[in-house]
C-alpha positions in Angstrom: -18.7 29.1 -19.8 -19.7 26.1 -22.0 -18.7 22.9 -20.2 -16.4 20.9 -22.1 -18.1 17.4 -23.2 -15.7 14.4 -22.2 -14.7 11.9 -24.8 -15.8 8.2 -25.1 -12.1 7.4 -23.5 -12.5 10.2 -20.5 -16.0 8.9 -19.8 -15.0 5.5 -19.6 -12.1 6.5 -17.3 -14.4 8.7 -15.1 -16.9 5.6 -14.9 -14.1 3.2 -13.7 -12.5 5.7 -11.1 -15.9 6.4 -9.7 -16.6 2.4 -9.5 -13.5 2.1 -7.5 -13.9 4.9 -5.3 -17.3 3.7 -4.3 -16.0 -0.3 -3.8 -13.2 1.5 -1.6 -15.7 3.0 0.7 -17.9 -0.3 0.6 -15.2 -2.6 1.1 -13.7 -0.6 4.0 -17.0 -0.4 5.6 -18.7 -3.7 5.0 -15.8 -6.1 3.8 -15.5 -7.1 0.3 -17.7 -10.4 0.5 -20.7 -8.3 1.9 -20.1 -5.7 -0.7 -22.4 -6.7 -4.0 -21.7 -5.5 -7.5 -25.1 -3.9 -6.9 -24.0 -2.1 -3.8 -21.0 -0.7 -5.6 -22.7 0.2 -8.9 -25.5 2.2 -6.9 -23.0 3.8 -4.5 -21.3 5.1 -7.7 -24.3 6.2 -9.1 -24.4 3.6 -12.2 -26.1 0.2 -12.9 -25.0 -3.4 -13.0 -24.6 -3.3 -16.4 -21.9 0.0 -16.3 -20.1 -2.2 -13.6 -19.5 -5.3 -15.8 -18.8 -3.3 -18.8 -15.6 -1.9 -17.0 -14.9 -5.2 -14.8 -15.4 -8.5 -15.4 -15.8 -9.4 -11.6 -16.0 -8.3 -8.2 -12.1 -9.8 -7.8 -11.0 -8.1 -10.6 -12.2 -4.4 -9.3 -10.6 -5.6 -6.0 -6.8 -6.2 -7.5 -7.2 -2.9 -9.4 -8.2 -1.1 -6.5 -4.7 -2.6 -4.7 -2.9 -1.8 -7.8 -4.1 1.8 -7.6 -2.9 2.1 -3.9 0.3 0.3 -4.9 1.1 3.1 -7.5 0.5 5.7 -4.8 2.9 4.1 -2.5 5.4 3.7 -5.2 5.4 7.2 -6.2 5.9 8.2 -2.8 9.0 5.9 -2.2 10.6 7.2 -5.4 10.1 10.8 -4.1 12.6 9.7 -1.4 15.1 9.4 -3.9 14.5 12.7 -6.0 16.8 15.5 -5.2 18.0 14.2 -2.1 21.5 15.8 -1.4 23.1 13.8 1.5 22.7 10.5 3.2 21.1 12.1 6.1 18.6 13.8 4.2 17.5 10.5 2.4 17.4 8.7 6.1 15.1 11.4 7.4 12.9 10.9 4.3 12.8 7.3 5.0 11.7 7.6 8.5 9.1 10.2 7.8 7.5 8.0 5.2 7.5 4.8 7.3 7.1 6.7 10.7 3.6 8.2 9.6 2.5 5.2 7.2 0.1 3.9 10.3 -1.9 7.2 10.5 -1.8 7.7 6.7 -2.5 4.7 5.0 -6.1 4.5 4.3 -6.0 1.3 2.2 -4.8 -1.0 5.0 -7.7 -2.7 5.8 -8.2 -3.6 1.9 -4.6 -5.3 1.9 -5.7 -7.3 5.2 -8.9 -8.4 3.6 -7.2 -9.2 0.4 -4.8 -11.7 2.1 -7.5 -13.1 4.2 -9.6 -13.9 0.8 -6.3 -15.1 -1.0 -6.1 -17.9 1.7 -9.6 -18.7 0.8 -9.8 -18.2 -2.8 -7.5 -20.2 -4.9 -8.2 -18.4 -8.2 -7.8 -14.9 -6.4 -4.3 -16.4 -4.6 -2.8 -17.0 -8.1 -3.2 -13.3 -9.1 -2.8 -11.8 -5.7 0.6 -13.8 -5.1 2.0 -12.4 -8.6 1.2 -9.1 -7.4 2.8 -9.5 -4.0 5.7 -10.9 -5.8 6.0 -7.6 -7.8 5.6 -5.5 -4.8 8.4 -7.2 -2.9 10.7 -7.0 -5.7 10.3 -3.3 -6.2 10.9 -2.9 -2.4 14.3 -4.8 -2.7 15.2 -2.6 -5.6 14.2 0.6 -3.6 16.7 -1.0 -0.6 19.4 -2.1 -2.7 19.6 1.5 -4.5 19.6 3.2 -0.9 22.1 0.9 0.1 24.3 2.1 -3.0 23.6 5.5 -2.6 24.6 6.0 1.0 27.4 3.7 1.0 26.2 1.2 3.8 26.6 -2.5 3.0 23.2 -4.4 4.0 23.4 -6.8 6.6 21.1 -9.0 5.2 20.0 -9.6 1.2 17.7 -6.9 0.0 15.0 -9.3 -0.9 15.1 -10.6 3.1 14.8 -7.2 4.2 11.9 -6.4 2.2 10.2 -9.3 3.5 10.8 -8.6 6.7 9.9 -4.8 6.2 6.8 -5.5 4.6 5.7 -7.9 7.3 7.3 -5.5 10.4 4.7 -2.7 8.7 1.8 -4.9 8.5 1.9 -5.9 12.2 2.6 -2.8 13.6 -0.4 -1.0 11.6 -2.5 -4.0 12.8 -1.7 -3.3 16.4 -2.6 0.4 15.9 -5.5 0.0 14.1 -7.2 -2.7 16.6 -5.6 -1.5 19.8 -4.1 2.0 19.6 -4.2 2.5 23.1 -1.8 -0.3 23.7 -0.1 0.5 20.2 0.4 4.3 20.2 1.8 5.9 17.5 5.2 7.0 19.4 5.7 3.3 20.0 4.9 2.2 16.2 7.3 5.0 15.3 10.1 3.7 17.7 9.7 0.1 16.3 10.2 1.1 12.8 13.0 3.8 13.5 15.0 1.2 15.4 14.7 -1.4 12.5 15.8 1.1 9.9 18.7 2.4 12.1 19.9 -1.1 12.9 19.1 -3.3 9.9 19.0 -1.0 7.1 21.0 2.1 8.0 23.6 0.0 9.9 23.5 2.0 13.1 24.3 1.0 16.3 21.4 2.0 18.6 21.2 2.1 22.3 18.4 0.8 24.1 17.9 4.2 26.1 17.6 5.8 22.4 
């Protein structure tokens, strides 16, 4: 069977995806600063020129990597609301998603590196902060929608809860990533489940549970 030839747009999209995949692997292994444009292009099987025909800079590619991962997370959060028939089912989906995040979030180190880079690089910080505000607003909207659909008043404003949730998830994932023996999965899941049960779901949970 004759192989179908890619259109110019399809070929460009394929090149971008390969560059992004190569950069993600290198950033995870070596870090953003240590991975050069030449390293990324070579790992993807392209030249330096191919890199710059798709991205203006390594920082621009980095932000695109983060946005790609963010879109995956948004789709997963959206799925929590799709076809949910009861409050218990929605709560179970929320807990399952966040309880597994520390194991399945393959891009966690990218976000850690991006925050460090934002502290040190003012130009990157401007674009990254705009992106983080977008993430915060979207998460607050999901929290508000959850509250409306299950009929549970929020104990704090949705924006405040979104910031607390993002900080909590980052914190427990960091503990798990660097010291999984003292921050095992069971402990991480208990921390997140407790936050949702008390603060988001509005339930009184005893210390023994």
